[in-house]
C-alpha positions as CSV (number, residue, x, y, z in Angstrom):
1,M,30.0,42.3,-64.1
2,A,32.6,41.2,-61.4
3,R,31.8,44.1,-60.1
4,A,27.3,44.5,-60.1
5,G,27.4,40.2,-59.0
6,T,29.8,41.6,-55.1
7,G,26.9,44.6,-54.8
8,R,24.5,42.2,-54.6
9,R,26.8,39.4,-52.4
10,A,27.0,41.8,-50.4
11,D,23.5,43.6,-50.5
12,V,22.3,40.0,-49.5
13,E,24.9,40.1,-46.8
14,R,24.5,43.6,-45.4
15,K,20.1,42.1,-45.2
16,A,21.4,39.0,-43.6
17,E,23.2,40.7,-41.1
18,A,21.1,43.2,-41.0
19,V,18.5,40.0,-40.3
20,R,20.8,38.7,-37.2
21,K,21.1,41.2,-35.3
22,E,17.0,42.1,-35.7
23,D,17.3,37.7,-34.6
24,S,19.7,38.5,-31.8
25,P,16.7,39.5,-29.4
26,D,14.6,37.6,-30.2
27,T,16.7,34.4,-29.7
28,A,17.9,36.0,-26.8
29,R,14.1,35.8,-25.4
30,N,13.4,32.2,-27.4
31,A,16.6,31.2,-25.3
32,G,15.8,32.0,-21.9
33,A,12.3,30.3,-22.5
34,K,13.8,26.8,-23.3
35,R,15.7,27.6,-20.4
36,R,11.4,28.6,-18.2
37,K,10.5,25.6,-20.3
38,R,13.7,23.3,-19.5
39,L,13.8,23.5,-15.5
40,Y,9.6,22.9,-15.0
41,A,9.8,20.1,-17.5
42,V,12.5,19.3,-14.7
43,V,10.5,20.5,-11.7
44,M,7.8,18.5,-13.3
45,L,10.2,15.7,-13.7
46,S,10.8,15.6,-10.4
47,F,7.5,15.5,-8.1
48,V,6.3,13.1,-10.8
49,V,9.1,10.1,-9.8
50,W,9.1,12.2,-5.7
51,A,5.1,11.3,-5.4
52,G,5.3,7.4,-7.5
53,I,8.6,6.9,-5.1
54,T,6.1,7.9,-1.9
55,L,3.3,5.6,-3.5
56,Y,4.9,3.0,-3.4
57,S,6.4,2.7,-0.3
58,Q,2.5,3.4,0.9
59,Y,1.5,0.2,-0.8
60,G,4.0,-1.6,1.0
61,Q,2.9,0.2,4.3
62,I,-1.0,-0.5,3.2
63,Q,0.1,-4.4,1.8
64,S,1.9,-5.2,5.2
65,T,-1.0,-3.0,7.8
66,S,-3.1,-5.8,6.1
67,S,-1.4,-8.8,6.2
68,A,-1.2,-8.2,10.0
69,L,-4.9,-7.5,10.1
70,A,-6.4,-10.3,7.7
71,E,-4.0,-12.4,10.7
72,K,-5.4,-10.9,13.6
73,Q,-9.4,-11.0,12.2
74,G,-8.6,-14.1,12.6
75,E,-7.2,-15.2,15.5
76,E,-10.3,-13.1,17.0
77,R,-12.0,-14.9,15.1
78,A,-10.7,-18.3,17.3
79,V,-11.1,-16.9,20.6
80,K,-14.5,-15.8,19.7
81,A,-15.5,-19.1,19.0
82,A,-13.2,-20.8,22.0
83,L,-15.1,-17.6,24.4
84,K,-18.2,-19.7,23.1
85,E,-17.6,-22.4,24.5
86,L,-16.5,-21.9,27.6
87,N,-20.2,-20.5,28.1
88,L,-21.9,-23.0,27.6
89,E,-19.3,-24.8,29.2
90,V,-20.1,-22.3,32.8
91,E,-23.9,-22.9,32.1
92,R,-23.6,-27.1,31.7
93,L,-21.6,-26.7,34.5
94,Q,-25.4,-25.0,36.5
95,D,-27.5,-28.4,35.9
96,P,-26.3,-30.9,38.9
97,E,-27.5,-33.8,36.8
98,Y,-24.2,-32.7,34.7
99,I,-21.9,-32.4,37.8
100,G,-22.7,-35.8,38.2
101,Q,-22.4,-37.0,34.9
102,M,-18.3,-35.5,34.8
103,A,-18.1,-36.3,38.3
104,R,-19.6,-40.0,37.3
105,K,-16.8,-40.0,34.3
106,K,-13.7,-38.6,35.7
107,F,-13.1,-38.6,39.5
108,G,-15.2,-42.2,39.8
109,L,-17.4,-40.2,42.2
110,Y,-21.1,-42.3,42.4
111,P,-23.9,-41.9,45.1
112,P,-24.5,-43.6,47.8
113,N,-27.1,-45.9,46.7
114,E,-26.1,-46.2,43.1
115,V,-23.9,-49.5,41.8
116,P,-21.4,-48.3,39.1
117,I,-21.7,-50.8,36.6
118,I,-18.5,-50.8,35.2
119,Q,-17.5,-52.7,31.7
120,P,-14.2,-54.9,30.8
121,Q,-12.3,-52.6,28.2
122,E,-11.0,-55.1,25.4
Protein backbone atom coordinates (compact mmCIF):
# COMPACT_ATOMS: atom_id res chain seq x y z
CA MET A 1 0.00 0.00 0.00
CA ALA A 2 2.81 2.36 0.75
CA ARG A 3 4.04 1.94 -2.78
CA ALA A 4 0.69 2.74 -4.27
CA GLY A 5 0.52 5.99 -2.27
CA THR A 6 4.04 6.77 -3.24
CA GLY A 7 3.23 6.15 -6.89
CA ARG A 8 0.26 8.45 -6.78
CA ARG A 9 2.29 11.08 -5.03
CA ALA A 10 5.00 10.79 -7.65
CA ASP A 11 2.41 11.09 -10.43
CA VAL A 12 0.97 14.17 -8.79
CA GLU A 13 4.42 15.67 -8.36
CA ARG A 14 5.28 14.94 -12.01
CA LYS A 15 2.06 16.55 -13.16
CA ALA A 16 2.73 19.56 -10.92
CA GLU A 17 6.26 19.83 -12.31
CA ALA A 18 4.89 19.68 -15.86
CA VAL A 19 2.37 22.39 -15.04
CA ARG A 20 5.16 24.51 -13.57
CA LYS A 21 7.26 24.02 -16.68
CA GLU A 22 4.31 24.97 -18.86
CA ASP A 23 3.60 28.01 -16.70
CA SER A 24 7.16 29.29 -16.74
CA PRO A 25 6.94 30.89 -20.23
CA ASP A 26 3.55 32.39 -19.33
CA THR A 27 4.87 33.76 -16.07
CA ALA A 28 7.76 35.34 -17.95
CA ARG A 29 5.28 36.96 -20.32
CA ASN A 30 3.13 38.02 -17.39
CA ALA A 31 6.14 39.48 -15.63
CA GLY A 32 7.01 41.48 -18.77
CA ALA A 33 3.42 42.67 -19.05
CA LYS A 34 3.43 43.71 -15.41
CA ARG A 35 6.72 45.54 -15.94
CA ARG A 36 5.28 47.38 -18.96
CA LYS A 37 2.14 48.28 -17.01
CA ARG A 38 4.22 49.63 -14.14
CA LEU A 39 6.39 51.62 -16.54
CA TYR A 40 3.27 53.02 -18.25
CA ALA A 41 1.77 53.91 -14.85
CA VAL A 42 4.99 55.68 -13.77
CA VAL A 43 5.16 57.61 -17.04
CA MET A 44 1.50 58.62 -16.80
CA LEU A 45 1.85 59.59 -13.15
CA SER A 46 4.92 61.67 -13.98
CA PHE A 47 3.00 63.40 -16.77
CA VAL A 48 0.02 64.15 -14.51
CA VAL A 49 2.30 65.55 -11.78
CA TRP A 50 4.17 67.72 -14.32
CA ALA A 51 0.87 68.98 -15.79
CA GLY A 52 -0.47 69.75 -12.32
CA ILE A 53 2.63 71.71 -11.33
CA THR A 54 2.55 73.62 -14.62
CA LEU A 55 -1.14 74.47 -14.23
CA TYR A 56 -0.62 75.60 -10.64
CA SER A 57 2.23 77.91 -11.57
CA GLN A 58 0.28 79.32 -14.52
CA TYR A 59 -2.71 79.90 -12.24
CA GLY A 60 -0.48 81.98 -9.93
CA GLN A 61 0.83 83.98 -12.87
CA ILE A 62 -2.71 84.59 -14.13
CA GLN A 63 -3.81 85.79 -10.69
CA SER A 64 -0.94 88.26 -10.39
CA THR A 65 -1.50 89.51 -13.94
CA SER A 66 -5.23 89.90 -13.27
CA SER A 67 -4.61 91.94 -10.13
CA ALA A 68 -2.11 94.15 -11.98
CA LEU A 69 -4.65 94.59 -14.78
CA ALA A 70 -7.39 95.61 -12.32
CA GLU A 71 -5.02 98.14 -10.74
CA LYS A 72 -4.09 99.61 -14.13
CA GLN A 73 -7.77 99.82 -15.13
CA GLY A 74 -8.48 101.77 -11.93
CA GLU A 75 -5.65 104.15 -12.75
CA GLU A 76 -6.98 104.49 -16.30
CA ARG A 77 -10.44 105.47 -15.01
CA ALA A 78 -8.88 108.09 -12.71
CA VAL A 79 -6.78 109.52 -15.55
CA LYS A 80 -9.79 109.64 -17.88
CA ALA A 81 -11.82 111.48 -15.23
CA ALA A 82 -8.99 114.00 -14.76
CA LEU A 83 -8.69 114.41 -18.54
CA LYS A 84 -12.42 115.04 -18.84
CA GLU A 85 -12.22 117.67 -16.09
CA LEU A 86 -9.26 119.37 -17.77
CA ASN A 87 -11.04 119.41 -21.13
CA LEU A 88 -14.02 121.06 -19.45
CA GLU A 89 -11.68 123.64 -17.91
CA VAL A 90 -10.15 124.33 -21.35
CA GLU A 91 -13.64 124.89 -22.78
CA ARG A 92 -14.44 127.31 -19.94
CA LEU A 93 -11.21 129.22 -20.51
CA GLN A 94 -12.36 129.96 -24.07
CA ASP A 95 -15.18 132.10 -22.63
CA PRO A 96 -14.11 135.76 -21.91
CA GLU A 97 -16.66 136.07 -19.09
CA TYR A 98 -15.17 133.07 -17.26
CA ILE A 99 -11.68 134.51 -17.67
CA GLY A 100 -12.92 137.77 -16.13
CA GLN A 101 -14.43 135.91 -13.18
CA MET A 102 -11.18 134.06 -12.60
CA ALA A 103 -9.18 137.31 -12.78
CA ARG A 104 -11.45 138.96 -10.24
CA LYS A 105 -11.52 135.99 -7.88
CA LYS A 106 -7.87 134.90 -7.92
CA PHE A 107 -5.98 138.09 -8.67
CA GLY A 108 -8.34 140.88 -7.61
CA LEU A 109 -8.26 142.48 -11.09
CA TYR A 110 -11.29 144.55 -12.06
CA PRO A 111 -12.14 146.50 -15.22
CA PRO A 112 -11.48 150.29 -14.97
CA ASN A 113 -15.16 151.30 -14.79
CA GLU A 114 -16.17 148.62 -12.23
CA VAL A 115 -16.16 149.27 -8.49
CA PRO A 116 -15.51 146.18 -6.40
CA ILE A 117 -17.69 145.43 -3.43
CA ILE A 118 -15.63 143.68 -0.81
CA GLN A 119 -17.44 141.92 1.97
CA PRO A 120 -15.79 141.90 5.34
CA GLN A 121 -14.54 138.50 6.35
CA GLU A 122 -15.68 137.09 9.63
